[in-house]
C-alpha positions in Angstrom: 57.8 25.9 -42.6 55.9 29.2 -42.6 53.8 28.1 -45.6 53.0 24.8 -43.9 51.5 26.5 -40.8 48.3 27.9 -42.5 47.8 24.7 -44.4 48.0 22.6 -41.2 45.8 25.2 -39.5 43.0 24.7 -42.0 43.3 21.0 -41.9 43.2 21.0 -38.1 40.1 23.2 -38.2 38.4 20.8 -40.5 39.4 17.9 -38.3 38.1 19.6 -35.2 34.8 20.3 -36.9 34.5 16.7 -38.0 35.4 15.5 -34.6 32.7 17.8 -33.1 30.1 16.3 -35.4 31.1 12.8 -34.6 31.0 13.4 -30.9 27.7 15.2 -30.8 25.7 13.6 -33.6 27.2 10.4 -35.0 28.3 8.7 -31.8 25.7 6.5 -30.2 24.0 7.7 -27.0 25.0 5.8 -23.9 22.2 3.8 -22.4 22.5 4.7 -18.7 24.0 8.2 -18.8 22.4 9.6 -21.9 23.9 12.6 -23.7 26.0 13.8 -20.7 28.3 10.9 -21.6 29.4 12.8 -24.7 31.6 15.0 -22.5 33.8 11.8 -22.5 34.9 12.7 -26.0 36.5 15.9 -24.7 37.5 14.9 -21.2 39.6 11.8 -22.1 41.4 13.3 -25.2 42.2 16.4 -23.2 43.8 14.2 -20.5 45.8 12.2 -23.0 47.0 15.3 -24.8 48.0 16.9 -21.5 50.0 13.8 -20.5 51.8 13.9 -23.9 52.7 17.6 -23.4 53.9 17.0 -19.9 56.1 14.2 -21.2 57.5 16.6 -23.8 58.2 19.1 -21.1 60.0 16.4 -19.1 62.1 15.3 -22.1 63.0 18.9 -23.0 63.9 19.7 -19.4 66.2 16.7 -19.2 67.9 17.9 -22.4 68.3 21.4 -20.9 69.7 20.1 -17.7 72.3 18.1 -19.6 73.2 20.4 -22.5 71.8 23.8 -21.5 70.3 24.3 -24.9 68.0 27.4 -25.1 65.8 25.7 -27.7 65.1 22.8 -25.2 64.2 25.4 -22.5 61.7 27.0 -24.9 60.1 23.7 -25.8 59.8 22.8 -22.1 58.1 26.2 -21.3 55.7 26.0 -24.3 54.7 22.4 -23.7 54.0 23.1 -20.0 51.8 26.1 -20.9 49.7 24.2 -23.4 49.6 21.2 -21.2 48.2 23.2 -18.3 45.4 24.4 -20.6 44.4 20.9 -21.5 44.7 19.7 -17.9 42.4 22.6 -17.0 39.8 21.3 -19.5 40.1 17.9 -17.8 39.3 19.4 -14.4 36.4 21.4 -15.7 34.7 18.7 -17.8 35.1 16.1 -15.1 32.8 17.8 -12.6 30.3 18.7 -15.3 30.0 15.0 -16.1 30.1 14.0 -12.4 27.2 16.2 -11.2 24.4 14.5 -13.1 26.0 11.0 -12.9 27.4 10.9 -9.3 25.1 13.6 -7.9 28.2 15.7 -6.7 30.6 18.1 -8.4 33.7 16.8 -6.7 35.0 14.0 -4.5 38.5 13.6 -3.0 38.9 10.5 -5.1 42.5 9.3 -5.8 42.3 10.0 -9.5 40.7 13.4 -9.1 43.0 14.5 -6.3 46.2 13.4 -8.0 45.1 15.2 -11.2 44.5 18.4 -9.2 48.0 18.0 -7.6 49.5 17.5 -11.1 47.8 20.6 -12.3 49.0 22.6 -9.3 52.6 21.4 -9.9 52.6 22.7 -13.5 50.9 25.9 -12.6 53.6 26.4 -10.0 56.1 25.7 -12.8 54.6 28.5 -14.9 54.5 30.9 -12.0 58.2 30.2 -11.4 59.0 30.9 -15.1 56.9 34.0 -15.1 57.8 35.8 -11.9 61.4 34.7 -11.1 64.1 36.8 -12.7 67.0 34.8 -11.4 69.5 33.4 -13.9 69.0 30.0 -12.3 65.2 30.0 -13.1 65.4 27.6 -16.1 67.4 25.1 -14.0 65.0 25.3 -11.1 62.0 25.0 -13.5 63.6 22.0 -15.2 64.0 20.3 -11.8 60.4 21.0 -10.9 59.4 19.6 -14.3 61.0 16.3 -13.5 58.9 16.1 -10.3 55.8 16.9 -12.2 56.6 14.2 -14.8 56.8 11.6 -12.0 53.2 12.4 -11.1 51.8 11.7 -14.6 52.1 7.8 -14.4 50.7 7.9 -10.8 47.7 9.8 -12.1 47.1 7.5 -15.0 47.5 4.2 -13.0 45.8 5.4 -9.8 42.5 3.8 -10.8 44.2 0.5 -11.4 45.8 0.3 -8.0 43.3 2.1 -5.8 39.6 1.8 -5.2 38.2 4.9 -6.7 34.9 6.3 -7.8 36.3 7.2 -11.2 35.3 4.9 -14.0 37.8 2.2 -15.1 40.0 2.8 -18.2 38.2 2.3 -21.5 41.1 0.4 -22.9 42.6 -2.2 -20.5 42.1 -2.3 -16.7 38.7 -4.0 -17.0 36.9 -1.3 -18.9 35.0 -1.7 -22.2 33.7 0.6 -24.9 31.5 0.4 -28.0 33.7 0.3 -31.1 31.9 3.3 -32.6 32.6 5.3 -29.4 36.2 4.3 -29.5 36.4 5.4 -33.1 35.0 8.9 -32.2 37.3 9.0 -29.1 40.4 8.5 -31.2 39.3 11.0 -33.9 38.9 13.6 -31.1 42.3 12.8 -29.7 43.9 13.2 -33.1 42.1 16.5 -33.5 43.2 17.7 -30.1 46.7 16.6 -30.7 47.0 18.5 -34.0 45.5 21.6 -32.4 48.0 21.3 -29.5 50.9 20.9 -31.9 49.9 24.1 -33.8 49.5 26.1 -30.6 52.9 24.9 -29.4 54.5 25.7 -32.7 53.1 29.2 -32.7 54.0 29.8 -29.1 57.5 28.5 -29.7 58.1 31.0 -32.5 56.8 33.9 -30.4 58.9 32.9 -27.4 62.0 32.5 -29.6 61.4 35.9 -31.2 60.9 37.5 -27.8 64.2 36.1 -26.5 66.0 37.2 -29.6 64.7 40.8 -29.2 65.6 40.8 -25.5 69.1 39.6 -26.3 69.5 42.2 -29.0 68.4 44.9 -26.5 70.8 43.6 -23.9 73.7 43.6 -26.4 72.8 47.1 -27.6 72.8 48.4 -24.0 76.2 46.9 -23.4 77.6 48.5 -26.5 76.2 51.9 -25.6 78.4 53.7 -23.1 75.5 55.7 -21.9 73.5 52.5 -21.2 70.7 53.4 -23.6 69.6 51.8 -26.8 70.1 53.9 -29.9 
């Protein structure tokens, strides 16, 4: 597995570079919005990747609540961390696109507001994991993750059931997209997904190593009658 990581890293870098070229050069320019529409190739894949990571966080949290497996807790933590990063990209690229198209940076639209609430929930999750030293922290975090996961489908379907300023979905829900644009969109999503997987993999290894070291220190302290590590 260690040998596979650098190989996947190189392949992902190539895929990201290719996706960048496709988004900025190869994809056709949208007639009404112009080049600002190209943010779409980063905004939408970032949202989809964040949703997948939050689903992984939800599944791992459920496994931890049922079986109390440390590995599941690590997966939940790591997927939430990377998911928040991608969700942050969504909240940044959205206003960059909205300013020249809508004439405003932000509006309290149902899709925008629910996405912000989703981001705040998972940021709260990470704050809980980072600053709480209670032994019940993983359980509390897992319960909060379940709440966050319930918000994901609401965010996704909000523009289907509410009148919002946000554009309709490009696939289903009345939206449409040029086949070449869809091709570029899916390539970018694949590239972002591969990158997210590599970051999660690396972060999982670091977190597991950190917990193993902390456990070793704790055991050494218990075995030392003077309470210090030799």
